[in-house]
MARBA-3410 file (N, C-alpha, C, O; in Angstrom, 1 decimal):
263
117.9,164.6,70.5,116.5,164.4,70.5,116.0,163.8,71.8,114.9,164.2,72.3 ~ 116.7,162.8,72.3,116.3,162.1,73.5,116.5,163.0,74.7,115.9,162.6,75.8 ~ 117.2,164.1,74.6,117.4,165.0,75.8,116.3,166.1,75.8,116.3,166.8,76.8 ~ 115.5,166.1,74.8,114.4,167.1,74.8,113.4,166.8,75.9,113.0,165.6,76.1 ~ 112.8,167.8,76.5,111.8,167.7,77.5,110.7,168.7,77.2,111.0,169.9,77.2
109.4,168.3,77.0,109.0,166.9,76.9,109.6,166.2,75.7,110.0,166.8,74.7 ~ 109.6,164.9,75.8,110.1,164.1,74.6,109.2,164.3,73.4,108.0,164.4,73.5 ~ 109.9,164.4,72.2,109.1,164.5,71.0,108.2,163.3,70.8,108.5,162.2,71.3 ~ 107.2,163.3,69.9,106.4,162.2,69.6,107.2,161.1,68.9,108.2,161.3,68.3 ~ 106.7,159.8,69.1,107.4,158.7,68.5,107.6,158.8,67.0,108.5,158.3,66.4
106.7,159.5,66.4,106.7,159.7,64.9,108.0,160.4,64.5,108.6,160.1,63.4 ~ 108.5,161.3,65.3,109.8,162.0,65.1,111.0,161.0,65.2,111.9,161.1,64.3 ~ 110.9,160.1,66.2,112.0,159.1,66.3,111.9,158.2,65.1,113.0,157.8,64.5 ~ 110.7,157.9,64.6,110.6,157.0,63.5,111.2,157.6,62.2,111.8,156.9,61.4 ~ 111.0,158.9,62.0,111.5,159.6,60.9,113.0,159.6,60.9,113.7,159.4,59.9
113.6,159.8,62.1,115.0,159.8,62.3,115.6,158.4,62.0,116.6,158.2,61.3 ~ 114.9,157.4,62.5,115.3,156.0,62.3,115.2,155.6,60.8,116.1,154.9,60.2 ~ 114.2,156.1,60.1,114.0,155.9,58.7,115.1,156.5,57.9,115.6,155.9,57.0 ~ 115.5,157.7,58.3,116.7,158.3,57.6,117.9,157.5,57.7,118.7,157.3,56.8 ~ 118.2,157.0,59.0,119.4,156.2,59.2,119.4,154.9,58.4,120.4,154.6,57.8
118.2,154.3,58.3,118.2,153.0,57.5,118.4,153.3,56.0,119.0,152.5,55.3 ~ 117.8,154.4,55.6,118.0,154.8,54.1,119.4,155.0,53.8,119.8,154.8,52.6 ~ 120.2,155.4,54.8,121.6,155.6,54.6,122.4,154.3,54.7,123.6,154.2,54.5 ~ 121.7,153.2,55.0,122.3,151.9,55.1,122.9,151.5,56.4,123.6,150.5,56.5 ~ 122.7,152.3,57.4,123.2,152.1,58.8,122.2,151.3,59.6,121.7,151.7,60.6
122.0,150.0,59.1,121.0,149.2,59.8,121.3,148.8,61.2,120.5,148.8,62.1 ~ 122.6,148.5,61.4,123.0,148.1,62.8,122.9,149.2,63.8,122.5,149.0,64.9 ~ 123.2,150.4,63.3,123.0,151.6,64.2,121.5,151.8,64.5,121.2,152.0,65.7 ~ 120.7,151.7,63.5,119.2,151.9,63.8,118.7,150.9,64.7,118.0,151.2,65.7 ~ 119.1,149.6,64.5,118.7,148.5,65.4,119.2,148.7,66.8,118.5,148.4,67.8
120.4,149.2,66.9,121.0,149.4,68.3,120.2,150.5,69.0,119.9,150.4,70.2 ~ 119.8,151.6,68.3,119.0,152.6,68.9,117.7,152.1,69.4,117.2,152.5,70.5 ~ 117.1,151.3,68.6,115.7,150.8,68.9,115.8,149.8,70.1,115.0,150.0,71.1 ~ 116.7,148.9,70.1,116.8,147.8,71.1,117.5,148.2,72.4,117.2,147.6,73.4 ~ 118.5,149.1,72.3,119.3,149.3,73.4,119.2,150.7,74.0,119.1,150.9,75.3
119.2,151.7,73.2,119.3,153.1,73.7,117.9,153.7,74.0,117.7,154.3,75.0 ~ 117.0,153.7,73.0,115.8,154.4,73.1,115.0,153.8,74.3,114.3,154.6,75.0 ~ 115.1,152.5,74.6,114.3,152.0,75.7,114.7,152.4,77.1,114.1,152.2,78.1 ~ 115.9,153.0,77.1,116.4,153.5,78.4,115.7,154.8,78.8,115.8,155.2,80.0 ~ 115.0,155.4,77.9,114.4,156.7,78.2,112.9,156.5,78.5,112.1,156.0,77.6
112.4,156.8,79.7,111.0,156.7,80.0,110.2,157.6,79.2,110.6,158.7,78.9 ~ 109.0,157.2,78.9,108.1,158.0,78.1,108.1,157.8,76.6,107.3,158.3,75.9 ~ 109.1,157.0,76.1,109.1,156.6,74.7,108.4,155.3,74.5,108.8,154.3,75.0 ~ 107.3,155.4,73.8,106.5,154.2,73.5,106.7,153.8,72.1,106.3,154.6,71.2 ~ 107.2,152.7,71.8,107.3,152.2,70.4,106.0,152.0,69.8,105.0,151.5,70.5
105.8,152.2,68.5,104.6,151.8,67.8,105.0,150.8,66.7,106.2,150.4,66.6 ~ 104.0,150.4,65.9,104.3,149.3,64.9,105.2,149.8,63.9,106.0,148.9,63.3 ~ 105.3,151.1,63.6,106.2,151.6,62.6,107.7,151.4,63.0,108.6,151.2,62.2 ~ 107.9,151.7,64.3,109.2,151.5,64.9,109.7,150.0,64.7,110.8,149.7,64.3 ~ 108.7,149.1,65.0,109.1,147.7,64.9,109.2,147.2,63.5,110.0,146.3,63.2
108.5,147.9,62.6,108.7,147.6,61.2,110.1,147.9,60.7,110.7,147.2,60.0 ~ 110.6,149.0,61.2,112.0,149.4,60.9,112.9,148.4,61.5,113.9,148.0,60.9 ~ 112.7,147.9,62.7,113.5,146.9,63.4,113.6,145.6,62.6,114.6,145.1,62.3 ~ 112.4,145.2,62.1,112.3,143.9,61.3,113.1,144.1,60.0,113.8,143.2,59.6 ~ 112.9,145.3,59.4,113.6,145.6,58.2,115.2,145.5,58.4,115.9,145.0,57.6
115.6,146.1,59.5,117.0,146.1,59.8,117.5,144.7,60.0,118.6,144.3,59.6 ~ 116.7,143.8,60.7,117.1,142.4,60.9,117.4,141.7,59.6,118.4,141.0,59.4 ~ 116.4,141.9,58.7,116.6,141.1,57.4,117.7,141.7,56.6,118.4,141.0,55.8 ~ 117.9,143.0,56.6,119.0,143.6,55.9,120.4,143.1,56.4,121.4,143.1,55.7 ~ 120.4,142.8,57.7,121.6,142.3,58.3,121.7,140.7,58.3,122.5,140.1,59.0
120.8,140.1,57.5,120.8,138.7,57.3,120.4,138.0,58.6,121.0,136.9,58.9 ~ 119.6,138.6,59.4,119.1,138.0,60.7,117.6,137.9,60.7,116.9,138.3,61.6 ~ 117.2,137.2,59.6,115.7,137.0,59.4,115.1,136.3,60.6,113.9,136.5,61.0 ~ 115.8,135.3,61.2,115.2,134.5,62.3,114.9,135.5,63.4,113.8,135.3,64.1 ~ 115.7,136.4,63.7,115.4,137.4,64.8,114.2,138.3,64.4,113.4,138.6,65.3
114.1,138.6,63.1,113.0,139.4,62.7,111.7,138.6,62.8,110.7,139.2,63.2 ~ 111.8,137.3,62.5,110.6,136.4,62.7,110.2,136.4,64.2,109.0,136.3,64.5 ~ 111.2,136.3,65.0,110.9,136.2,66.5,110.2,137.5,67.0,109.2,137.5,67.7 ~ 110.7,138.7,66.5,110.1,139.9,66.8,108.7,140.0,66.3,107.8,140.5,67.0 ~ 108.5,139.5,65.1,107.2,139.5,64.5,106.2,138.7,65.4,105.1,139.1,65.6
106.6,137.5,65.9,105.8,136.7,66.7,105.5,137.4,68.0,104.3,137.3,68.5 ~ 106.4,138.1,68.6,106.2,138.9,69.8,105.1,140.0,69.6,104.3,140.2,70.5 ~ 105.2,140.6,68.5,104.3,141.7,68.2,102.9,141.1,68.1,101.9,141.7,68.6 ~ 102.8,140.0,67.4,101.5,139.3,67.3,100.9,139.0,68.6,99.7,139.2,68.9 ~ 101.7,138.4,69.5,101.2,137.9,70.8,100.9,139.1,71.7,100.0,139.0,72.5
101.6,140.2,71.5,101.3,141.4,72.3,100.1,142.2,71.8,99.7,143.2,72.5 ~ 99.5,141.8,70.8,98.3,142.5,70.3,98.5,143.7,69.4,97.6,144.5,69.2 ~ 99.7,143.9,68.9,99.9,145.0,68.0,99.1,144.8,66.7,99.0,143.7,66.2 ~ 98.6,145.9,66.1,97.9,145.8,64.9,99.0,145.8,63.8,99.5,146.9,63.5 ~ 99.2,144.7,63.2,100.3,144.6,62.1,99.8,145.2,60.8,98.6,145.1,60.5
100.7,145.8,60.1,100.3,146.5,58.8,100.9,145.6,57.7,101.7,144.7,57.9 ~ 100.4,146.0,56.5,100.9,145.3,55.3,102.4,145.5,55.1,103.1,144.6,54.6 ~ 102.9,146.6,55.6,104.4,146.9,55.5,105.1,145.9,56.4,106.2,145.5,56.0 ~ 104.6,145.5,57.5,105.2,144.5,58.4,105.4,143.2,57.7,106.4,142.6,57.7 ~ 104.3,142.7,57.0,104.3,141.5,56.3,105.2,141.6,55.0,105.9,140.6,54.7
105.2,142.7,54.4,106.1,142.9,53.2,107.6,142.7,53.6,108.3,142.1,52.9 ~ 107.9,143.4,54.7,109.3,143.3,55.2,109.7,141.9,55.5,110.8,141.4,55.1 ~ 108.8,141.2,56.2,109.1,139.8,56.6,109.2,138.9,55.4,110.1,138.1,55.3 ~ 108.3,139.1,54.5,108.3,138.3,53.3,109.6,138.5,52.4,110.2,137.5,52.0 ~ 110.0,139.7,52.3,111.2,140.0,51.5,112.4,139.4,52.2,113.3,138.8,51.5
112.4,139.4,53.5,113.5,138.9,54.3,113.6,137.4,54.1,114.7,136.8,53.9 ~ 112.5,136.7,54.2,112.5,135.2,54.0,113.0,134.8,52.6,113.7,133.9,52.4 ~ 112.5,135.6,51.6,112.9,135.2,50.2,114.4,135.5,50.0,115.1,134.7,49.3 ~ 114.9,136.6,50.6,116.3,136.8,50.4,117.2,135.7,51.1,118.3,135.5,50.6 ~ 116.6,135.1,52.1,117.4,134.0,52.7,117.0,132.6,52.1,117.3,131.6,52.7
116.4,132.7,50.9,116.0,131.4,50.2,115.1,130.6,51.0,115.1,129.4,51.0 ~ 114.2,131.3,51.7,113.1,130.6,52.4,111.8,130.9,51.8,110.8,131.3,52.5 ~ 111.7,130.6,50.5,110.5,130.9,49.8,109.3,130.1,50.3,108.2,130.6,50.4 ~ 109.4,128.8,50.6,108.3,128.0,51.1,107.7,128.7,52.4,106.4,128.7,52.5 ~ 108.5,129.2,53.3,108.0,129.9,54.5,107.3,131.2,54.1,106.2,131.5,54.7
107.8,131.9,53.1,107.2,133.1,52.7,105.8,132.8,52.1,104.8,133.5,52.3 ~ 105.7,131.8,51.3,104.5,131.4,50.6,103.5,131.0,51.7,102.3,131.3,51.6 ~ 103.9,130.2,52.7,103.0,129.8,53.8,102.4,131.0,54.5,101.2,131.1,54.8 ~ 103.3,132.0,54.8,102.8,133.2,55.4,101.8,133.9,54.5,100.8,134.5,55.0 ~ 102.1,134.0,53.3,101.2,134.6,52.3,99.8,133.9,52.3,98.8,134.6,52.2
99.8,132.6,52.3,98.6,131.8,52.3,97.7,132.1,53.5,96.5,132.3,53.4 ~ 98.4,132.3,54.7,97.7,132.6,55.9,97.0,133.9,55.8,95.9,134.1,56.3 ~ 97.7,134.9,55.2,97.1,136.2,55.0,95.9,136.2,54.1,94.9,136.8,54.4 ~ 96.0,135.4,53.0,94.9,135.3,52.1,93.7,134.7,52.8,92.5,135.1,52.6 ~ 94.0,133.6,53.5,92.9,132.9,54.2,92.2,133.7,55.3,91.0,133.7,55.4
93.0,134.4,56.1,92.4,135.2,57.2,91.7,136.4,56.7,90.8,136.9,57.4 ~ 92.2,137.0,55.6,91.6,138.2,55.0,91.7,139.4,56.0,90.9,140.3,55.8 ~ 92.6,139.3,56.9,92.8,140.4,57.8,93.5,141.6,57.2,93.2,142.8,57.4 ~ 94.5,141.2,56.3,95.3,142.2,55.6,95.3,141.9,54.1,95.5,140.7,53.7 ~ 95.0,142.9,53.3,95.0,142.7,51.8,96.4,142.8,51.3,97.0,143.9,51.4
97.0,141.8,50.7,98.4,141.9,50.2,98.4,142.9,49.1,97.5,143.0,48.3 ~ 99.5,143.7,49.0,99.6,144.7,48.0,100.6,144.2,46.9,101.1,143.1,47.0 ~ 100.8,145.0,45.9,101.7,144.6,44.8,103.1,144.3,45.2,103.8,143.5,44.6 ~ 103.6,144.9,46.3,104.9,144.7,46.8,105.0,143.2,47.2,106.0,142.5,46.9 ~ 104.0,142.8,48.0,104.0,141.4,48.5,103.9,140.4,47.4,104.6,139.4,47.4
102.9,140.6,46.5,102.7,139.7,45.4,104.0,139.6,44.6,104.5,138.5,44.2 ~ 104.7,140.8,44.4,105.9,140.8,43.6,107.0,140.0,44.2,107.8,139.3,43.6 ~ 107.1,140.1,45.6,108.1,139.4,46.3,107.9,137.9,46.2,108.9,137.1,46.0 ~ 106.7,137.4,46.4,106.4,136.0,46.4,106.6,135.5,45.0,107.2,134.4,44.8 ~ 106.1,136.2,44.0,106.3,135.7,42.6,107.8,135.7,42.2,108.2,134.7,41.6
108.5,136.6,42.7,110.0,136.6,42.5,110.6,135.4,43.1,111.5,134.7,42.5 ~ 110.2,135.1,44.4,110.7,133.9,45.1,110.4,132.6,44.4,111.2,131.7,44.2 ~ 109.2,132.5,43.9,108.7,131.3,43.2,109.5,131.1,41.9,109.9,130.0,41.5 ~ 109.7,132.2,41.2,110.4,132.1,39.9,111.9,131.8,40.1,112.5,131.0,39.4 ~ 112.5,132.3,41.2,113.9,132.0,41.5,114.1,130.6,41.8,115.2,130.0,41.6
113.0,129.9,42.4,113.1,128.5,42.7,112.5,127.6,41.7,112.2,126.4,41.9 ~ 112.4,128.2,40.5,111.8,127.4,39.3,110.4,126.9,39.5,110.0,125.9,38.9 ~ 109.6,127.6,40.3,108.2,127.3,40.5,107.4,128.3,39.6,106.4,128.9,40.2 ~ 107.7,128.4,38.4,107.1,129.4,37.5,105.6,129.2,37.4,104.9,130.2,37.3 ~ 105.2,128.0,37.2,103.8,127.7,37.0,103.0,128.1,38.3,101.8,128.7,38.1
103.5,127.9,39.5,102.8,128.4,40.7,102.8,129.9,40.7,101.8,130.5,41.2 ~ 103.8,130.5,40.2,103.9,132.0,40.1,102.7,132.5,39.2,102.1,133.5,39.4 ~ 102.5,131.7,38.1,101.5,132.1,37.2,100.1,132.0,37.8,99.2,132.8,37.6 ~ 99.9,130.9,38.6,98.7,130.8,39.4,98.4,131.9,40.3,97.3,132.4,40.4 ~ 99.5,132.4,41.0,99.4,133.5,41.9,99.1,134.8,41.1,98.3,135.7,41.6
99.6,134.9,39.9,99.3,136.0,39.0,97.8,136.1,38.7,97.3,137.2,38.7 ~ 97.2,134.9,38.5,95.8,134.9,38.2,95.0,135.4,39.4,94.0,136.1,39.3 ~ 95.4,135.0,40.6,94.7,135.4,41.9,94.9,136.9,42.0,93.9,137.6,42.4 ~ 96.0,137.4,41.7,96.3,138.9,41.7,95.4,139.6,40.8,94.8,140.7,41.1 ~ 95.2,139.1,39.6,94.4,139.7,38.6,92.9,139.8,39.0,92.2,140.7,38.7
92.5,138.7,39.7,91.1,138.6,40.1,90.8,139.5,41.3,89.6,139.8,41.6 ~ 91.8,139.9,42.1,91.6,140.7,43.2,91.7,142.2,42.9,91.7,142.6,41.7 ~ 91.8,143.0,44.0,91.9,144.5,43.8,93.3,145.0,43.5,93.5,146.1,43.1 ~ 94.3,144.1,43.6,95.7,144.5,43.4,96.0,144.3,41.9,95.8,143.3,41.3 ~ 96.5,145.4,41.3,96.7,145.4,39.8,98.1,145.0,39.5,99.1,145.3,40.3
98.3,144.4,38.4,99.7,144.0,37.9,100.5,145.2,37.6,100.0,146.2,37.2 ~ 101.8,145.1,37.8,102.7,146.1,37.3,103.8,145.5,36.4,103.8,144.2,36.3 ~ 104.5,146.3,35.8,105.5,145.8,34.8,106.5,144.9,35.4,106.9,143.9,34.8 ~ 107.0,145.2,36.6,108.0,144.4,37.3,107.6,143.0,37.5,108.3,142.1,37.3 ~ 106.3,142.8,38.0,105.8,141.5,38.3,105.7,140.7,37.0,106.1,139.5,36.9
105.1,141.3,35.9,105.0,140.6,34.6,106.4,140.2,34.1,106.5,139.1,33.6 ~ 107.3,141.1,34.1,108.6,140.8,33.6,109.3,139.7,34.3,110.1,138.9,33.8 ~ 109.1,139.7,35.7,109.7,138.6,36.5,109.3,137.2,36.0,110.1,136.4,35.8 ~ 108.0,137.1,35.7,107.5,135.8,35.3,107.9,135.5,33.8,108.3,134.4,33.5 ~ 107.9,136.5,33.0,108.2,136.3,31.6,109.7,135.9,31.5,110.1,135.0,30.7
110.6,136.6,32.2,112.0,136.3,32.2,112.2,134.8,32.7,113.0,134.1,32.1 ~ 111.5,134.4,33.7,111.6,133.1,34.2,111.2,132.1,33.2,111.8,131.0,33.0 ~ 110.1,132.4,32.6,109.5,131.4,31.5,110.5,131.3,30.4,110.7,130.2,29.9 ~ 111.1,132.4,30.0,112.0,132.4,28.9,113.3,131.6,29.2,113.8,130.8,28.4 ~ 113.8,131.8,30.5,115.0,131.1,30.9,114.7,129.6,31.0,115.6,128.8,30.7
113.5,129.2,31.4,113.2,127.8,31.5,112.6,127.2,30.2,112.3,126.0,30.2 ~ 112.6,128.1,29.2,112.0,127.6,27.9,110.6,127.0,28.1,110.3,125.9,27.6 ~ 109.8,127.8,28.8,108.4,127.3,29.2,107.3,128.2,28.6,106.2,128.2,29.1 ~ 107.7,129.1,27.6,106.7,130.0,27.2,105.4,129.3,26.6,104.3,129.6,27.0 ~ 105.7,128.3,25.8,104.5,127.5,25.2,103.7,126.9,26.3,102.5,126.8,26.3
104.5,126.3,27.3,103.8,125.6,28.4,103.0,126.6,29.2,101.9,126.2,29.7 ~ 103.4,127.8,29.3,102.7,128.8,30.1,101.3,129.1,29.4,100.3,129.2,30.1 ~ 101.3,129.2,28.1,100.1,129.4,27.4,99.1,128.3,27.6,97.9,128.4,27.6 ~ 99.7,127.1,27.7,98.8,125.9,27.9,98.3,125.8,29.3,97.2,125.2,29.6 ~ 99.0,126.5,30.2,98.6,126.5,31.7,97.5,127.5,32.0,97.1,127.5,33.2
97.1,128.3,31.1,96.0,129.2,31.4,96.2,130.6,31.5,95.4,131.4,32.0 ~ 97.4,131.1,31.1,97.7,132.5,31.1,96.7,133.2,30.1,96.6,132.6,29.0 ~ 96.2,134.3,30.5,95.2,134.9,29.6,95.9,135.3,28.3,96.9,135.9,28.2 ~ 95.2,134.9,27.2,95.8,135.1,25.9,95.2,136.4,25.3,94.1,136.4,24.7 ~ 95.9,137.5,25.4,95.5,138.7,24.8,96.7,139.4,24.3,97.8,138.9,24.3
96.5,140.6,23.7,97.6,141.2,23.0,98.7,141.6,23.9,99.9,141.6,23.6 ~ 98.4,141.9,25.2,99.4,142.3,26.2,100.3,141.1,26.5,101.5,141.2,26.6 ~ 99.6,139.9,26.7,100.4,138.7,27.1,101.3,138.3,26.0,102.5,138.1,26.2 ~ 100.8,138.3,24.7,101.6,137.9,23.6,102.8,138.8,23.4,103.9,138.4,23.1 ~ 102.4,140.1,23.4,103.5,141.1,23.2,104.6,141.0,24.3,105.8,141.2,24.0
104.2,140.8,25.5,105.1,140.6,26.6,106.1,139.4,26.4,107.3,139.5,26.5 ~ 105.5,138.3,25.9,106.3,137.1,25.7,107.2,137.4,24.5,108.4,137.0,24.5 ~ 106.7,138.0,23.4,107.5,138.3,22.3,108.7,139.2,22.7,109.8,139.0,22.2 ~ 108.4,140.2,23.5,109.5,141.1,24.0,110.5,140.3,24.8,111.7,140.5,24.6 ~ 110.0,139.4,25.7,110.9,138.6,26.5,111.8,137.7,25.6,113.0,137.6,25.9
111.2,137.1,24.6,112.0,136.2,23.7,113.0,137.0,23.0,114.2,136.5,22.8 ~ 112.7,138.2,22.5,113.7,139.0,21.8,114.8,139.4,22.8,116.0,139.4,22.4 ~ 114.5,139.7,24.0,115.5,140.1,25.0,116.5,138.9,25.2,117.7,139.2,25.5 ~ 116.1,137.7,25.0,116.9,136.5,25.2,117.5,136.0,23.9,118.1,135.0,23.8 ~ 117.3,136.9,22.8,117.9,136.5,21.5,117.3,135.4,20.8,117.9,134.7,20.0
116.0,135.1,21.2,115.3,133.9,20.6,114.4,134.5,19.5,113.1,134.4,19.7 ~ 115.0,134.9,18.4,114.2,135.6,17.3,113.2,134.6,16.7,112.1,135.0,16.5 ~ 113.6,133.4,16.4,112.7,132.5,15.7,111.5,132.2,16.5,110.4,132.1,16.0 ~ 111.7,132.0,17.8,110.6,131.7,18.7,109.6,132.9,18.9,108.4,132.7,19.0 ~ 110.2,134.1,18.8,109.4,135.3,18.9,108.5,135.4,17.6,107.3,135.8,17.7
109.1,135.1,16.5,108.3,135.1,15.2,107.2,134.0,15.3,106.1,134.3,14.8 ~ 107.5,132.9,15.8,106.5,131.8,16.0,105.4,132.2,16.9,104.2,131.9,16.7 ~ 105.8,133.0,18.0,104.8,133.5,18.9,103.8,134.5,18.2,102.6,134.5,18.5 ~ 104.4,135.3,17.3,103.5,136.2,16.5,102.5,135.5,15.6,101.4,135.9,15.5 ~ 103.0,134.4,15.0,102.1,133.6,14.2,101.0,133.0,15.0,99.8,133.0,14.6
101.3,132.5,16.2,100.3,132.0,17.1,99.3,133.1,17.5,98.1,132.8,17.6 ~ 99.8,134.2,17.7,98.9,135.4,18.1,97.9,135.6,16.9,96.7,135.9,17.2 ~ 98.4,135.6,15.7,97.5,135.9,14.6,96.5,134.7,14.4,95.4,134.9,14.0 ~ 97.0,133.5,14.6,96.2,132.3,14.5,95.0,132.4,15.5,93.9,131.8,15.2 ~ 95.3,133.0,16.6,94.3,133.1,17.7,93.4,134.3,17.5,92.6,134.7,18.3
93.5,135.0,16.3,92.7,136.1,15.9,92.9,137.3,16.8,92.0,138.1,17.1 ~ 94.1,137.4,17.3,94.5,138.6,18.2,95.4,139.5,17.4,96.4,139.1,16.9 ~ 94.9,140.7,17.2,95.6,141.7,16.3,96.8,142.3,17.1,96.6,142.8,18.2 ~ 98.0,142.3,16.5,99.1,143.0,17.1,98.8,144.5,17.2,98.1,145.1,16.4 ~ 99.3,145.1,18.3,99.1,146.6,18.5,100.4,147.3,18.1,101.4,146.6,17.7
100.5,148.6,18.4,101.6,149.3,18.0,102.9,148.9,18.8,104.0,148.9,18.3 ~ 102.6,148.5,20.1,103.8,148.0,20.9,104.3,146.7,20.3,105.5,146.5,20.3 ~ 103.4,145.8,19.9,103.9,144.5,19.3,104.8,144.8,18.1,105.9,144.2,18.0 ~ 104.3,145.6,17.2,105.1,145.9,16.0,106.4,146.6,16.4,107.5,146.4,15.8 ~ 106.3,147.5,17.4,107.6,148.3,17.8,108.6,147.3,18.3,109.8,147.5,18.1
108.2,146.2,19.0,109.2,145.3,19.5,109.9,144.6,18.4,111.1,144.4,18.4 ~ 109.1,144.3,17.3,109.8,143.6,16.1,110.7,144.6,15.4,111.8,144.2,15.0 ~ 110.2,145.8,15.3,111.0,146.8,14.6,112.4,147.0,15.3,113.4,147.1,14.7 ~ 112.3,147.1,16.7,113.5,147.3,17.5,114.4,146.2,17.3,115.6,146.3,17.2 ~ 113.9,144.9,17.4,114.7,143.7,17.3,115.4,143.6,15.9,116.6,143.3,15.9
114.7,143.9,14.9,115.2,143.9,13.5,116.3,144.9,13.3,117.4,144.6,12.8 ~ 116.1,146.1,13.9,117.1,147.2,13.7,118.3,146.8,14.5,119.4,147.0,14.0 ~ 118.2,146.2,15.7,119.4,145.8,16.4,120.2,144.7,15.8,121.4,144.6,16.0 ~ 119.5,143.9,14.9,120.1,142.8,14.2,120.7,143.4,12.9,121.2,142.6,12.1 ~ 120.6,144.7,12.6,121.1,145.2,11.4,120.2,145.0,10.2,120.7,145.1,9.1
118.9,144.7,10.4,118.0,144.4,9.3,117.0,145.6,9.2,115.9,145.5,9.4 ~ 117.6,146.7,8.7,116.8,148.0,8.6,115.7,147.8,7.6,114.6,148.3,7.7 ~ 116.0,147.1,6.4,115.0,147.0,5.4,113.8,146.2,5.9,112.7,146.5,5.6 ~ 114.1,145.1,6.6,113.0,144.3,7.2,112.2,145.1,8.2,111.0,144.9,8.3 ~ 112.9,145.9,8.9,112.2,146.8,9.9,111.2,147.7,9.1,110.1,148.0,9.6
111.7,148.2,8.0,110.8,149.1,7.2,109.6,148.3,6.7,108.5,148.8,6.6 ~ 109.8,147.0,6.3,108.7,146.2,5.9,107.7,146.0,7.0,106.5,146.0,6.7 ~ 108.1,145.9,8.2,107.2,145.8,9.4,106.4,147.1,9.5,105.2,147.0,9.8 ~ 107.0,148.2,9.2,106.3,149.5,9.3,105.2,149.5,8.2,104.1,150.0,8.4 ~ 105.5,149.0,7.0,104.5,148.9,6.0,103.3,148.0,6.3,102.2,148.4,6.0
103.6,146.9,7.0,102.6,146.0,7.4,101.7,146.7,8.4,100.4,146.6,8.4 ~ 102.3,147.5,9.3,101.5,148.3,10.3,100.5,149.2,9.6,99.3,149.2,10.0 ~ 101.0,149.9,8.6,100.2,150.9,8.0,99.0,150.1,7.2,97.9,150.6,7.2 ~ 99.3,149.0,6.6,98.3,148.2,5.9,97.2,147.7,6.9,96.1,147.5,6.5 ~ 97.6,147.4,8.1,96.7,146.9,9.1,96.0,148.0,9.9,95.4,147.8,10.9
96.2,149.3,9.5,95.6,150.5,10.1,96.1,150.6,11.5,95.4,151.1,12.4 ~ 97.4,150.2,11.8,98.0,150.5,13.1,99.0,151.6,12.9,99.9,151.5,12.2 ~ 98.7,152.7,13.6,99.5,153.9,13.4,100.8,153.8,14.2,100.8,153.7,15.4 ~ 102.0,153.8,13.5,103.3,153.8,14.2,103.4,155.0,15.0,103.0,156.1,14.7 ~ 104.0,154.9,16.2,104.3,156.0,17.1,105.7,156.5,16.9,106.4,156.1,16.0
106.1,157.5,17.7,107.4,158.1,17.5,108.5,157.1,17.7,109.5,157.1,17.0 ~ 108.3,156.2,18.7,109.4,155.2,19.0,109.5,154.2,17.8,110.6,153.9,17.5 ~ 108.4,153.8,17.2,108.5,152.9,16.1,109.2,153.5,14.9,110.1,152.8,14.3 ~ 109.0,154.8,14.6,109.6,155.4,13.5,111.1,155.7,13.8,112.0,155.6,12.9 ~ 111.4,156.1,15.0,112.8,156.5,15.4,113.7,155.3,15.4,114.9,155.5,15.2
113.2,154.1,15.7,114.1,153.0,15.8,114.8,152.6,14.5,116.1,152.5,14.5 ~ 114.1,152.5,13.4,114.9,152.2,12.1,115.8,153.4,11.7,116.8,153.1,11.1 ~ 115.4,154.6,12.1,116.3,155.7,11.8,117.6,155.6,12.5,118.7,155.9,12.0 ~ 117.5,155.1,13.8,118.7,154.9,14.6,119.6,153.8,13.9,120.8,153.9,13.9 ~ 118.9,152.8,13.3,119.6,151.7,12.6,120.4,152.3,11.4,121.5,151.8,11.2
119.8,153.2,10.7,120.5,153.8,9.5,121.7,154.6,10.0,122.7,154.7,9.3 ~ 121.6,155.2,11.2,122.7,156.1,11.7,123.8,155.3,12.2,124.9,155.9,12.3 ~ 123.6,154.0,12.6,124.7,153.3,13.2,125.8,152.9,12.2,126.8,152.3,12.5
END
């Protein structure tokens, strides 16, 4: 490619570098960027090339070098993209430098130059949960909900898993997590995943006490848990309650107890 005249556009080099990194050859890609490509006149790097370089640095556990490159790009007036910040944030968290990642995130929010996306929110929330700062993660979740960035399953599960591990589900509800059918069902699901059946049942009672009606997913979680515990008759009882409450069971709800009978 570098022997072609005229030289192909930088976008073609970026595509080739992207393929190399997807194959896991981060050192090779970094070597091409820093040592070989610059030997050829006429090749001008763009921000996407440098994003690949930063990604390679953190994949090679050289986040400090990635941060230095990030600083140089900023000083040279490059227009940084959300992908640049995502890459750097992920690298910092992988090196257990969550405070630095959070500080970078705060600066982005304050400057409003770049709108963080779900990838960046997810990385920060994951880092906070890994360092047992679950309540701070919940606060960030609220900021995310209020902005244009929408929650996804991965982000929610990260917080729920952390709360369950820290036995902080009740505390989370006291701290202001929105109490709706989705929140309660997610917590119930998480508690079941950790084998905490009694606490999941207690959470269902709290849900009913708060005048929040379980939906088909809530019931399906209970049916699934009962079936896995070998309690097929109790699972059938839950199905009857669903019908009494005018909640129509779906295919998953019906098929789960059938699986239990077949085991």
